[in-house]
C-alpha positions in Angstrom: 98.5 -6.4 -3.1 96.3 -4.6 -0.6 97.2 -4.7 3.0 95.1 -3.7 5.9 97.1 -0.5 6.2 99.8 1.5 4.4 102.0 4.0 6.1 101.7 7.6 4.8 105.0 9.1 3.8 105.3 12.9 3.1 107.0 14.2 0.0 110.7 13.1 0.2 112.1 16.5 -0.4 110.3 17.9 2.7 111.7 15.2 5.1 115.2 15.7 3.5 115.0 19.4 4.3 114.7 18.4 8.0 117.5 15.9 7.7 119.7 18.8 6.3 119.2 20.6 9.6 120.0 17.5 11.5 123.2 17.1 9.7 124.2 20.7 10.2 123.5 20.6 13.9 124.8 17.0 14.7 122.1 16.9 17.5 120.6 13.6 16.9 118.7 12.7 20.1 118.5 13.8 23.8 115.8 16.3 23.3 116.9 18.1 20.2 115.1 21.0 18.6 112.8 19.0 16.3 111.7 16.7 19.2 111.0 19.8 21.3 109.1 21.5 18.5 107.0 18.4 17.9 106.1 18.2 21.6 105.0 21.8 21.5 102.9 21.4 18.3 101.3 18.1 19.4 100.3 19.8 22.7 98.6 22.6 20.8 97.0 20.4 18.2 95.6 17.9 20.7 94.7 20.5 23.4 96.6 19.0 26.2 98.6 20.3 29.0 101.6 18.1 29.3 102.8 15.8 26.5 106.0 13.8 26.5 107.3 12.3 23.1 108.8 8.8 23.8 110.2 5.9 22.0 107.0 3.9 21.5 103.5 3.3 22.8 104.4 0.3 24.9 107.0 2.2 26.9 104.7 5.0 27.3 102.3 2.6 29.2 105.2 1.2 31.2 106.2 4.6 32.3 102.5 5.5 33.1 102.4 2.5 35.4 105.7 3.6 37.2 104.7 7.2 37.5 101.5 6.2 39.4 103.5 3.8 41.5 101.3 0.9 40.6 102.4 -2.5 42.0 99.3 -4.6 42.6 96.2 -5.3 40.6 95.3 -3.3 37.5 91.8 -3.8 35.9 92.1 -3.7 32.2 90.4 -4.9 29.1 90.9 -8.2 27.2 90.0 -6.5 23.9 93.2 -4.5 23.1 96.4 -5.1 21.4 98.8 -7.5 23.4 101.1 -4.6 24.5 98.4 -3.2 26.8 98.4 -6.4 29.0 102.1 -7.1 28.4 103.1 -3.7 29.8 101.1 -4.5 33.0 102.8 -7.9 33.5 106.2 -6.6 32.6 106.0 -4.0 35.4 105.1 -6.6 37.8 101.5 -5.8 38.2 98.6 -8.3 37.9 96.0 -7.7 35.1 92.4 -8.4 36.1 90.1 -8.5 33.0 86.8 -6.8 32.9 84.7 -7.7 29.9 83.7 -5.4 27.1 80.5 -3.8 26.0 79.0 -5.8 23.1 78.1 -2.6 21.1 81.1 -0.2 21.6 83.7 -3.1 22.2 85.3 -0.9 25.0 85.7 -2.0 28.6 82.3 -2.4 30.3 82.0 -0.1 33.4 79.6 -2.4 35.1 82.2 -5.3 34.9 84.9 -3.0 36.2 83.0 -2.9 39.6 82.8 -6.7 39.6 86.6 -6.9 39.5 87.5 -4.6 42.3 89.3 -6.2 45.3 91.4 -4.8 48.1 94.5 -5.1 45.8 92.9 -2.9 43.0 95.0 0.2 42.3 94.0 1.3 38.8 91.9 1.0 35.6 93.8 0.7 32.3 91.1 1.1 29.5 91.6 1.1 25.7 89.8 3.5 23.4 89.0 0.8 20.8 89.7 1.7 17.1 89.6 5.2 18.3 86.1 4.8 19.8 86.3 6.3 23.4 85.4 4.4 26.5 82.6 5.5 28.8 84.9 8.0 30.3 82.2 9.5 32.6 81.3 6.2 34.0 85.0 5.2 34.6 85.6 8.5 36.3 82.8 7.9 38.8 84.1 4.4 39.5 87.6 5.6 40.0 86.5 8.4 42.4 84.3 5.8 44.3 87.0 3.4 44.8 90.0 5.6 44.8 91.6 4.1 41.6 94.0 5.6 39.1 93.0 5.7 35.6 95.3 5.1 32.5 93.8 5.2 29.0 95.6 3.4 26.2 94.7 5.9 23.4 97.0 4.4 20.8 94.1 4.6 18.3 92.5 7.9 19.5 94.8 10.5 18.1 92.7 13.7 17.6 89.5 12.1 18.9 87.3 14.5 20.8 84.3 13.9 23.2 81.9 16.8 23.7 84.6 19.0 22.0 87.1 18.1 24.5 90.3 16.0 23.7 89.7 12.4 24.8 93.3 12.5 26.0 92.4 14.9 29.0 90.4 12.1 30.7 92.0 10.0 33.5 95.3 10.5 35.2 97.4 9.6 32.1 96.8 8.8 28.5 99.2 7.2 26.1 99.6 7.3 22.4 101.3 5.2 19.9 103.0 6.8 16.8 103.9 3.5 15.2 104.1 3.5 11.4 100.8 2.0 10.9 99.0 4.6 12.9 97.0 7.6 11.6 99.7 9.9 12.8 103.1 8.4 13.1 106.7 9.1 13.6 107.9 5.7 12.3 108.4 4.4 15.8 107.2 6.5 18.7 104.6 7.4 21.3 103.6 9.9 23.8 102.4 10.2 27.4 99.8 12.8 28.3 98.7 14.1 31.8 97.1 17.3 33.2 98.6 16.7 36.6 101.8 18.7 37.2 103.1 16.4 39.9 102.7 13.3 37.7 104.2 15.3 34.8 107.4 15.9 36.8 107.8 12.2 37.5 107.2 11.3 33.8 109.9 14.0 32.8 112.7 12.3 34.7 111.5 8.8 34.3 111.8 9.0 30.5 115.4 10.0 30.7 117.1 7.5 33.1 115.9 9.5 36.0 117.9 12.6 35.3 116.6 16.0 36.7 120.2 17.6 35.7 123.3 16.0 34.3 124.4 15.0 37.8 121.1 14.6 39.8 118.5 12.0 39.6 114.8 12.4 40.7 114.3 8.6 40.9 114.3 5.5 38.9 114.2 5.9 35.1 114.5 4.4 31.8 115.5 5.4 28.2 112.2 6.4 27.0 113.4 9.3 24.6 113.0 9.5 20.9 115.2 10.9 18.1 115.4 13.9 15.8 114.8 11.6 12.8 111.5 10.3 14.2 110.5 13.9 15.3 111.1 15.1 11.7 108.7 12.6 10.2 106.1 13.7 12.8 106.6 17.3 11.9 106.1 16.5 8.2 102.9 14.6 8.9 101.1 16.8 11.5 99.9 19.5 9.1 98.4 16.7 6.9 96.3 14.9 9.6 93.0 16.7 8.8 93.3 15.7 5.1 94.1 12.1 6.1 91.2 11.9 8.4 88.9 13.2 5.7 90.0 10.6 3.2 89.6 7.9 5.7 86.2 9.0 6.4 85.3 8.9 2.8 86.6 5.4 2.5 84.5 4.4 5.5 81.4 5.8 4.1 81.8 3.8 0.8 82.3 0.6 3.0 79.2 1.5 4.9 77.0 1.9 1.8 78.0 -1.6 0.5 78.4 -3.6 3.7 75.8 -2.3 6.2 72.7 -3.5 4.3 74.0 -7.1 5.0 74.1 -9.0 8.3 77.5 -7.2 9.0 77.6 -4.9 11.9 80.1 -2.2 13.0 81.3 -1.1 16.6 78.8 1.6 17.8 80.4 5.0 17.9 78.8 7.1 20.6 77.3 10.4 20.3 79.2 13.7 20.7 82.3 12.0 19.3 84.7 13.7 16.8 86.0 10.4 15.3 89.3 10.0 13.6 88.3 6.9 11.3 91.5 5.1 12.4 90.2 1.7 11.6 87.3 0.0 9.8 86.2 -3.0 11.7 83.3 -5.3 10.9 81.8 -8.0 13.1 80.6 -11.0 11.3 77.9 -13.6 12.3 80.4 -16.4 13.1 84.1 -17.2 13.1 83.4 -19.6 10.2 82.0 -16.8 8.0 85.0 -14.5 9.0 87.4 -17.3 7.8 85.6 -17.6 4.6 85.6 -13.9 4.0 89.4 -13.6 5.0 90.2 -16.5 2.6 88.1 -15.0 -0.2 89.9 -11.8 0.1 93.4 -13.3 0.4 92.8 -15.1 -2.8 92.4 -11.7 -4.4 95.6 -10.3 -2.7 93.7 -8.4 -0.2 94.8 -8.9 3.4 92.5 -7.6 6.2 93.6 -8.4 9.9 91.9 -10.2 12.8 92.5 -7.4 15.2 92.2 -7.9 18.1 92.6 -11.6 18.3 92.7 -13.6 20.5 91.1 -12.1 23.5 93.9 -11.2 25.9 92.4 -13.1 28.8 93.4 -16.3 26.9 97.2 -15.4 26.9 99.1 -18.2 28.6 101.0 -15.8 30.9 98.1 -14.4 32.7 95.3 -15.6 35.0 92.4 -15.1 32.6 89.0 -14.3 34.3 86.1 -15.3 32.0 85.2 -12.6 29.6 82.8 -14.1 27.2 81.8 -11.1 25.3 85.5 -10.3 24.4 86.1 -14.0 23.5 83.0 -14.0 21.3 83.8 -10.7 19.5 87.4 -11.3 19.0 86.5 -14.5 17.0 84.3 -12.5 14.7 85.9 -9.2 14.1 87.9 -8.3 11.1 89.7 -4.9 10.2 89.5 -4.1 6.5 92.1 -2.2 4.5 91.9 1.6 5.3 94.6 3.9 4.2 94.8 7.3 2.3 95.9 5.8 -1.0 93.2 3.2 -1.3 91.1 4.0 -4.3 87.3 4.1 -4.4 87.3 1.3 -6.9 89.4 -0.9 -4.7 87.1 -0.1 -1.7 84.0 -1.1 -3.8 85.7 -4.4 -5.0 86.6 -5.3 -1.4 83.0 -4.7 -0.4 81.8 -6.9 -3.3 84.2 -9.6 -2.5 82.9 -9.7 1.2 79.2 -9.7 0.2 79.9 -12.6 -2.2 81.8 -14.6 0.4 79.0 -14.2 3.0 76.4 -15.3 0.5 78.1 -18.7 -0.4 
């Protein structure tokens, strides 16, 4: 069986060595030495000022919304994982959907301006498959209309734009460290900001509001993460460059087989250091996608329709018409991509796709 992804696990003895230390200290959570070390190393690796290790990528977005004191409309993308929109609704805000760019699949800055009303407070944009949004255009819009900017960077670990971490754009960026991600801590996430005042709010918000054992800076939630999760991250971080390189090799094999056909790929903009977190293809129609998916499933190969459906179609939102997202979501398919996938398996997957399209 070949699934769309397979989590990387480090050598067991290396992880166990971290566990021995946890057993000796009996400091399991509440900002133990491993969680503190991981935060510091991630700050250095990613080139960011403030980074907070939290329980998952969804709570990261929720805390970001609270930290920016957002209560009304948030302009966001319909082409993302459901957690992006659900976090907005969960926090009592109203998502307003701007359509996506047909080439990059990221939020279309021109349509952002079409969505602005007197109740607009922020933009929540997703770096799709690790492919950055048009951060310059979004910055101009945010300054023009006095809007806060949150980037859902769940897919964008290690991505750089013009040699600058993509996480340094906007007021806040959030990461997911779920087990399916390029870098993971089994479950986990992070909140990143360069703003000292925002950082102080995030600091107490992720720990029930505590600024000391008996003092509270404001409302908070349990957003912390454990030493066991941090240990996994410390094992993986030194291997990230090798994991990205292997994903790049696999992606290039897919390219050599698939891009001579009618299949197209999302456009990766210039000046991007990409992380090859996903390999998405866009087919000519939903019928062809279903045919390809069925052919692969018969061979015990399981790609994923990701992202599907377009989030503006969710029953618990007021869905503004976003035709590009609706169209792309019906035709996009993420192929298997992970470090252990062999060259021969990649070539076989490509062959199956080409044959299915030709039928």
